[in-house]
C-alpha atoms as one frame of an Amber mdcrd trajectory, in Angstrom:
protein
 256.409 113.781  77.538 254.807 116.950  79.197 256.614 119.113  82.081 254.991
 120.796  84.913 256.922 123.227  86.691 256.563 123.464  90.881 256.177 126.375
  92.461 256.747 129.641  91.028 259.150 128.556  88.016 258.643 128.391  84.141
 259.908 126.539  81.484 261.661 128.400  78.765 262.684 127.715  75.303 265.383
 129.951  75.016 265.711 132.397  71.533 269.115 133.051  69.969 270.269 136.694
  70.298 271.954 138.680  67.580 275.580 137.551  67.298 276.359 141.132  65.129
 275.302 144.720  65.184 273.660 146.185  62.216 277.163 147.354  61.516 278.325
 143.852  61.146 280.220 143.818  65.037 280.421 140.826  66.706 279.234 140.703
  69.846 280.682 138.120  72.413 278.620 135.810  74.610 279.734 137.916  77.515
 277.750 140.598  76.366 274.293 139.181  76.839 272.757 140.385  80.051 269.598
 139.906  79.312 268.479 137.079  77.425 265.203 136.387  75.470 262.697 133.110
  75.621 259.480 131.600  74.810 257.185 130.462  77.637 256.386 126.733  77.110
 254.806 126.232  80.997 254.103 127.981  83.673 254.208 127.163  87.579 252.240
 128.583  89.828 252.832 131.320  93.218 252.829 131.093  96.620 249.083 131.720
  96.848 248.033 129.254  94.316 247.043 131.468  91.095 248.559 131.019  88.161
 251.946 132.985  87.378 250.263 135.851  84.752 252.252 135.022  81.641 250.914
 132.485  79.289 252.345 130.040  76.913 254.165 131.283  73.639 255.178 135.101
  75.674 258.467 135.947  74.602 260.217 137.284  77.896 263.167 138.849  78.652
 265.159 136.818  81.873 267.985 137.591  83.681 270.058 135.957  86.524 272.418
 132.988  86.610 270.112 130.144  88.511 268.502 128.784  85.213 268.804 125.108
  84.898 269.415 123.303  81.179 268.025 120.487  80.004 267.187 118.793  76.543
 263.613 117.294  76.207 262.518 115.549  72.992 265.144 117.026  71.223 264.291
 120.895  72.364 266.709 122.778  74.829 264.487 124.059  77.763 265.563 125.886
  80.732 263.125 125.978  83.893 263.606 129.940  85.541 262.474 131.494  88.699
 259.572 133.776  87.991 261.616 136.472  89.717 264.304 136.221  87.268 261.470
 137.351  84.428 262.366 141.147  83.760 259.738 141.666  81.076 257.139 140.647
  78.394 258.227 141.408  75.302 255.313 143.396  73.223 255.276 143.449  69.396
């Protein structure tokens, strides 16, 4: 099954963040202000053009309006394009 997000939405596969710092201190879930995800599918902008990301890109996203769901055993999120904060370059 394939998902095609409608409008200015993006489907992400969340990437688990670090649970501990280098010195061994455990980080609480509440400290996760910005989250990281991998782009799975991309919607379109209001003018009909593609959102300037591609499948496999790593991004940071914020906000609280993401929708979680499971598809084919994968945990996925649908987020608004405006909630994407940055693309992670390696």
